[in-house]
C-alpha positions in Angstrom: 0.0 0.1 0.1 1.3 3.6 -0.8 1.6 6.2 1.3 -1.1 8.2 -0.4 -3.5 5.7 0.1 -2.6 5.1 3.7 -2.9 8.8 4.4 -6.4 8.5 2.7 -7.3 5.7 4.7 -6.5 6.6 7.8 -8.2 10.3 7.1 -11.5 8.2 6.7 -10.9 6.2 9.7 -10.4 9.3 11.7 -13.4 11.0 10.2 -15.5 8.2 10.8 -14.3 7.8 14.7 -14.7 11.3 15.6 -18.5 11.8 14.7 -19.9 10.0 17.6 -17.5 11.8 20.0 -18.6 15.0 19.0 -22.3 13.8 19.2 -22.1 12.6 22.7 -19.9 15.6 24.1 -23.3 17.5 22.9 -25.2 15.2 24.6 -23.3 15.4 28.0 -23.2 19.0 27.4 -26.8 19.0 28.7 -25.8 17.5 32.4 -24.2 19.8 35.0 -20.9 20.3 36.0 -21.5 18.7 39.4 -22.8 15.3 37.5 -19.5 14.3 37.1 -20.1 10.4 37.0 -22.8 10.4 34.5 -20.7 12.6 32.2 -18.0 10.3 32.3 -19.8 7.2 31.8 -21.1 9.4 28.5 -17.8 9.9 27.6 -16.5 6.5 27.6 -19.6 5.2 25.9 -19.0 7.6 23.1 -15.3 6.6 22.7 -16.4 3.1 23.3 -18.8 3.7 20.3 -15.9 5.2 18.4 -13.8 2.3 19.1 -16.4 -0.1 17.6 -16.8 2.0 14.3 -13.0 2.3 14.0 -12.8 -1.8 14.0 -15.3 -1.6 11.0 -13.5 0.5 9.0 -9.8 -0.6 9.6 -6.8 0.2 7.9 -5.4 -3.5 7.0 -2.0 -3.5 6.3 -1.2 -7.3 6.2 -3.5 -10.6 6.6 -4.6 -10.4 10.4 -3.1 -7.0 10.8 -5.0 -4.0 11.2 -4.1 -0.3 12.1 -7.2 1.6 13.6 -7.6 3.9 16.7 -9.1 1.4 19.4 -6.0 1.8 21.5 -5.5 5.7 21.0 -9.3 6.1 22.0 -9.0 3.9 25.5 -6.1 5.9 26.5 -7.7 9.1 25.8 -11.0 7.7 27.5 -9.0 6.8 30.5 -7.2 9.8 30.8 -10.0 12.5 30.1 -12.7 10.3 31.9 -11.2 8.4 34.3 -11.4 4.7 35.6 -14.8 4.3 34.8 -14.5 5.9 31.4 -11.7 4.0 30.4 -13.2 1.0 31.7 -16.2 1.0 29.1 -14.0 2.1 26.2 -11.7 -0.5 27.5 -14.0 -3.4 27.4 -15.7 -2.2 24.3 -12.2 -2.2 22.5 -11.0 -5.6 23.5 -14.6 -7.4 22.6 -14.3 -6.0 19.3 -10.4 -6.8 18.6 -11.0 -10.6 19.8 -14.2 -10.9 17.6 -12.2 -9.4 14.5 -9.6 -12.3 15.1 -6.3 -12.7 13.0 -2.8 -13.3 13.4 -2.3 -9.6 15.1 -5.2 -10.2 17.7 -3.2 -10.5 20.5 -0.9 -7.9 19.9 -4.0 -5.6 19.3 -5.4 -6.7 22.6 -2.0 -6.1 24.5 -1.8 -2.8 22.8 -5.2 -1.7 23.6 -4.9 -3.3 27.2 -1.5 -1.3 27.9 -2.9 2.0 26.3 -5.5 2.1 28.8 -3.1 1.5 31.6 -0.9 4.3 30.5 -4.0 6.9 29.9 -4.7 6.0 33.4 -1.5 6.7 34.8 -1.3 9.8 32.9 -4.2 11.0 34.1 -2.9 10.6 37.8 0.3 12.1 37.3 -1.2 15.4 35.5 -4.5 15.9 38.0 -2.4 14.7 41.1 1.2 16.1 40.6 1.4 18.3 37.2 -2.0 20.2 36.9 0.1 23.2 36.3 1.4 22.2 33.3 -0.5 22.7 29.7 -3.1 19.7 29.3 -2.0 19.7 25.5 1.6 18.6 26.4 0.3 15.9 28.4 -2.0 14.9 25.3 0.9 14.9 22.8 3.1 12.8 25.2 0.1 10.5 25.4 -0.3 9.8 21.7 3.4 9.2 21.6 3.3 6.6 24.5 0.2 5.1 22.6 2.4 5.0 19.4 5.3 3.2 21.2 3.1 0.5 22.9 1.5 -0.1 19.6 4.7 -1.0 17.9 6.2 -2.7 20.7 3.1 -4.8 20.7 3.5 -5.7 17.4 6.8 -7.8 18.1 4.1 -10.2 19.5 2.9 -11.0 16.0 6.6 -12.7 15.2 4.9 -15.6 17.1 1.8 -15.8 14.5 3.2 -14.1 11.2 6.2 -14.9 9.3 9.3 -12.9 10.1 10.1 -11.3 6.9 6.5 -10.1 6.6 6.7 -8.6 10.0 9.8 -7.1 9.3 8.7 -5.4 6.4 5.3 -4.1 8.1 7.6 -2.5 10.5 9.9 -1.2 8.3 7.2 1.0 6.4 4.8 1.5 9.0 6.6 2.8 12.1 6.9 6.2 11.1 3.3 6.3 9.9 1.8 4.6 13.3 3.8 7.4 15.0 2.3 10.5 13.2 -1.1 8.9 12.9 -1.4 7.9 16.6 0.0 11.2 17.9 -2.2 13.3 15.6 -4.7 11.1 16.3 -4.4 11.7 20.0 -4.0 15.4 19.7 -6.8 16.0 17.5 -9.5 13.8 19.7 -7.7 15.3 22.8 -8.3 18.7 21.1 -11.8 18.2 19.9 -12.7 17.2 23.3 -11.1 19.7 25.2 -12.5 22.6 23.2 -16.2 21.3 23.3 -15.6 20.9 27.4 -14.0 23.9 27.9 -16.7 26.2 25.8 -19.3 23.9 28.1 -17.7 24.4 31.2 -17.1 28.1 30.4 -20.9 28.7 29.5 -22.0 26.7 32.7 -19.5 28.6 35.0 -20.6 31.9 33.5 -24.2 30.7 34.4 -23.2 29.9 37.8 -21.4 33.3 38.1 -24.4 34.8 36.7 -26.8 33.0 39.2 -24.1 33.7 42.1 -24.0 37.2 41.2 -28.3 37.7 41.2 -28.0 35.7 44.5 -25.6 38.4 46.0 -28.0 41.2 44.3 -31.1 39.5 46.1 -29.4 39.7 49.7 -28.6 43.2 49.2 -30.3 45.4 51.7 -30.8 48.1 49.6 -33.7 48.0 46.7 -31.9 47.2 43.3 -33.6 47.5 39.9 -32.7 47.8 36.6 -34.8 49.9 34.0 -34.6 50.3 30.2 -36.8 52.5 28.2 -38.7 53.4 31.4 -39.6 49.8 32.0 -38.3 47.5 34.6 -36.1 44.3 33.5 -35.0 43.3 36.7 -35.6 43.8 40.6 -34.4 42.2 43.8 -35.7 41.2 46.8 -35.4 44.2 49.0 -37.0 46.4 46.2 -40.1 44.3 46.0 -40.1 44.1 49.7 -40.4 48.4 49.7 -43.0 48.4 47.1 -44.9 45.7 48.3 -45.0 43.6 45.2 -43.5 40.0 44.0 -40.9 40.3 41.5 -42.8 39.0 38.9 -45.5 41.7 39.1 -42.7 44.4 39.0 -41.0 43.3 35.7 -42.2 45.1 32.7 -43.9 47.7 35.0 -43.1 51.7 34.0 -40.8 52.7 37.0 -41.6 56.1 37.1 -45.4 55.3 38.4 -43.7 53.8 41.4 -42.6 57.4 42.3 -44.5 59.7 44.3 -46.3 62.3 42.2 -44.3 65.3 43.6 -40.7 63.8 43.2 -41.0 62.3 39.5 -39.8 65.7 38.2 -36.4 65.6 40.4 -36.1 61.9 39.6 -36.2 62.7 35.6 -33.8 65.7 36.0 -31.5 63.6 38.0 -31.4 60.6 35.3 -31.0 63.3 32.6 -28.3 65.0 34.1 -26.5 61.8 34.8 -26.4 60.6 31.4 -25.6 63.9 30.0 -22.6 64.5 32.2 -21.8 60.8 32.7 -21.2 61.5 36.4 -22.5 59.6 39.7 -25.2 61.8 41.0 -25.6 62.6 44.7 -27.9 60.9 46.5 -31.5 62.1 46.4 -34.4 61.5 49.0 -37.7 60.7 47.7 -40.7 58.6 48.2 -41.9 55.6 46.5 -45.5 54.1 46.4 -46.1 50.8 47.6 -49.1 48.4 46.1 -51.6 50.1 48.7 -50.2 53.7 47.7 -48.5 53.9 51.0 -45.4 56.5 50.5 -42.3 54.9 51.8 -39.1 57.5 52.2 -36.3 56.2 50.1 -32.7 57.6 49.1 -31.9 57.4 45.4 -28.9 56.5 43.4 -28.6 55.8 39.7 -25.7 54.5 37.4 -25.6 53.6 33.8 -25.4 49.8 32.1 -25.9 48.0 29.2 -28.6 45.3 28.7 -29.0 43.3 25.7 -26.4 45.6 23.7 -28.5 48.8 24.8 -28.5 51.7 27.6 -30.0 50.9 30.5 -29.9 52.5 34.2 -29.4 50.8 37.5 -31.5 52.3 40.4 -30.4 51.9 44.1 -33.0 52.4 46.6 -32.4 52.5 50.6 -35.5 52.5 52.7 -35.3 55.4 55.1 -38.3 55.5 56.5 -37.0 54.1 60.1 -34.2 56.7 59.7 -36.8 59.6 59.1 -39.0 58.5 62.1 -35.8 58.5 64.2 -35.3 61.8 62.9 -39.0 63.1 63.8 -38.5 61.5 67.3 -35.3 63.3 68.0 -36.8 66.7 66.6 -39.7 65.9 69.4 -37.5 65.3 72.2 -35.3 68.6 71.3 -38.6 70.6 71.3 -39.5 68.6 74.9 -36.0 69.6 75.7 -36.8 73.0 74.7 -40.2 73.6 76.5 -38.4 71.8 79.5 -36.0 74.5 79.8 -38.4 77.1 79.0 -40.7 75.9 81.8 -37.6 75.6 84.2 -37.0 79.4 83.3 -40.7 80.2 84.0 -40.3 78.3 87.3 -37.4 80.1 88.5 -39.1 83.2 87.3 -42.2 82.2 89.2 -40.2 81.2 92.2 -38.7 84.8 92.3 -42.0 86.6 92.1 -43.7 84.3 94.5 -40.8 85.1 97.1 -41.2 88.8 96.7 -45.3 88.5 96.8 -45.1 86.5 99.8 -43.2 88.9 101.8 -45.9 91.6 100.7 -48.4 89.3 102.1 -46.4 88.7 105.1 -46.7 92.6 105.6 -50.5 92.4 104.7 -51.1 89.9 107.0 -49.1 92.0 109.8 -51.1 95.5 109.7 -54.5 93.1 109.4 -53.1 91.4 113.1 -52.6 94.9 114.1 -56.3 96.2 112.8 -58.2 93.2 114.3 -56.1 94.0 117.3 -57.1 97.7 117.6 -60.8 97.2 117.0 -60.8 94.7 119.8 -59.3 97.2 122.0 -61.5 100.2 121.0 -64.8 97.8 121.5 -64.1 94.9 123.5 -67.7 93.9 123.9 -68.6 94.2 120.0 -66.8 91.4 117.9 -64.6 92.3 114.8 -65.8 93.0 111.7 -66.3 89.5 109.9 -64.8 91.1 106.9 -61.2 91.5 108.5 -61.4 87.5 109.0 -62.4 86.9 105.2 -59.6 89.5 104.4 -57.1 87.3 106.9 -58.4 83.9 105.6 -58.0 85.4 101.9 -54.4 86.6 102.4 -53.4 83.0 104.2 -54.7 81.4 101.2 -52.7 83.9 99.0 -49.4 83.0 101.1 -50.4 79.3 100.8 -50.4 79.5 96.9 -47.2 81.7 96.9 -45.7 78.5 99.1 -47.0 76.1 96.0 -45.0 78.4 93.2 -42.0 78.2 95.5 -42.4 74.6 95.8 -43.1 74.3 91.8 -39.5 76.4 91.4 -38.0 74.3 93.5 -37.4 76.5 96.3 -39.9 75.7 98.5 -39.7 71.8 100.6 -43.2 70.2 100.4 -44.6 70.0 104.1 -46.3 66.4 104.1 -48.5 66.2 107.5 -51.6 64.0 108.4 -54.5 65.6 107.2 -58.4 64.8 107.6 -60.0 65.7 104.2 -63.1 67.0 105.4 -61.4 69.7 107.1 -59.3 70.8 104.2 -62.8 70.7 101.9 -64.5 72.4 104.7 -62.2 75.3 105.1 -62.2 75.8 101.3 -66.0 76.0 100.6 -66.2 79.6 100.7 -63.3 80.6 98.1 -64.5 77.3 96.0 -67.9 79.1 96.0 -66.9 82.5 95.1 -64.2 80.9 92.3 -67.3 78.9 90.3 -69.8 81.6 90.5 -72.9 81.8 92.6 -74.8 80.2 89.4 -73.6 76.9 90.6 -74.8 75.4 93.7 -71.9 73.5 95.7 -72.8 70.9 98.3 -70.6 69.1 100.7 -71.6 66.1 102.1 -68.5 65.0 104.8 -67.5 61.5 104.8 -68.2 59.3 107.9 -65.2 57.8 109.7 -63.0 59.1 107.3 -59.0 58.3 107.7 -56.3 60.9 107.3 -54.0 61.3 104.5 -50.1 62.2 104.5 -49.9 64.9 102.0 -48.9 68.9 101.4 -51.7 70.8 102.7 -51.0 73.6 100.0 -50.7 71.0 97.1 -53.8 69.4 98.0 -56.0 72.3 98.2 -54.8 73.3 94.7 -55.8 69.9 93.7 -59.4 70.4 95.1 -59.5 73.9 93.4 -58.4 72.5 89.9 -60.9 69.9 90.2 -63.8 72.3 90.8 -62.9 74.9 88.3 -62.3 72.0 85.5 -66.0 71.0 86.7 -67.2 74.6 86.3 -65.7 74.8 82.7 -67.5 71.7 81.8 -70.6 72.8 83.1 -70.3 76.4 81.7 -71.6 76.2 78.1 -75.0 74.8 79.8 -75.4 78.6 81.1 -75.8 81.8 79.3 -74.0 83.6 81.7 -70.7 81.7 81.8 
């Protein structure tokens, strides 16, 4: 057989053998990367089918001596697919070669077996010791090893084939065997590696996209992708703020989710960002949830591409709790200022009460002198009752000043055991004048009433406040109130 016929037949055998490999790789591409055992089984079956097909179109160089790629496929299966894949291909190749028979059968069986072992050893060496090296280099050396095993196994044929025929075969086919085996190993391995790497890249890309999608969904801030005014992506936080499901938000007009009074500002921010291509500052706004409830958010946007077209990615942070905290802080500040004002008023009232109390003491002193003179000039005639009324009113004014001093923390409360009947009875006349004559005031003292430990002045003030409040509640029913 001339060299041209040898090359042509080798090419035909190679082409037929390559077809099931490509089909199997396409099928195995439907399985995920983590289904390693399933994919390796498919690879082993594919290479086993390729070995069977290779046996049906062999290159016969002598009676019972054929050249094909069963040993190459077995070595490649063990190297790329591991023990399980290699065992499947090895079994099929051995069975097919045994069935084919001929004088070169035993040499073929030995070649297939040792090529499978070489493939496994190369796999162990590469994946456990030298994974940093280029895979194609290992495939190249594996092809040369398979060619060497094929040639050395051919010496077994001296036991079954005349020596002169074998010497002629070895002389004419050593170089073609080296070249064809090495090229077949490289090409088969390259095809498998290219398809596998492309499929692995696509799966890793999908996993990466899924991973980043999960990270975006785990973000505490709302994130939405917007193109042509429509939402094409939204994360869990944004859906939670708006109280919609993510499916309901996809395709919605984003601007309608903004409170009407803020839409103009959002449009200006977007246009400015697109024109100047600068990251805008944060903008506080309000978004409307499903039930039209406004929520305070902090907006920021960025420019991205989606399906080859410009799009906007919007970031929204829910600041409703922060705004509520700020409102509470403002209220507390107002209460603090009010307390400071009350403290100032208390100090002012204390100062006035102190001066007024001094004036009352003078009034009471002169009133006592006036009562004594009245009794001295007319002992038989009792003093004028109006003088006692004046004295009682002055004493109550003095008590009121003591309450003001207590309010301003300049007078210590004096708690004593009191009978409330006596306290009320002493205030009946004063309360009657304060609430007016159009209201009847009736007092029913309690029987066997115990005592209470209170400050008398504050108790009288409480009683007066209750009566005044009762009068104010009754006032709308009286024309002269």
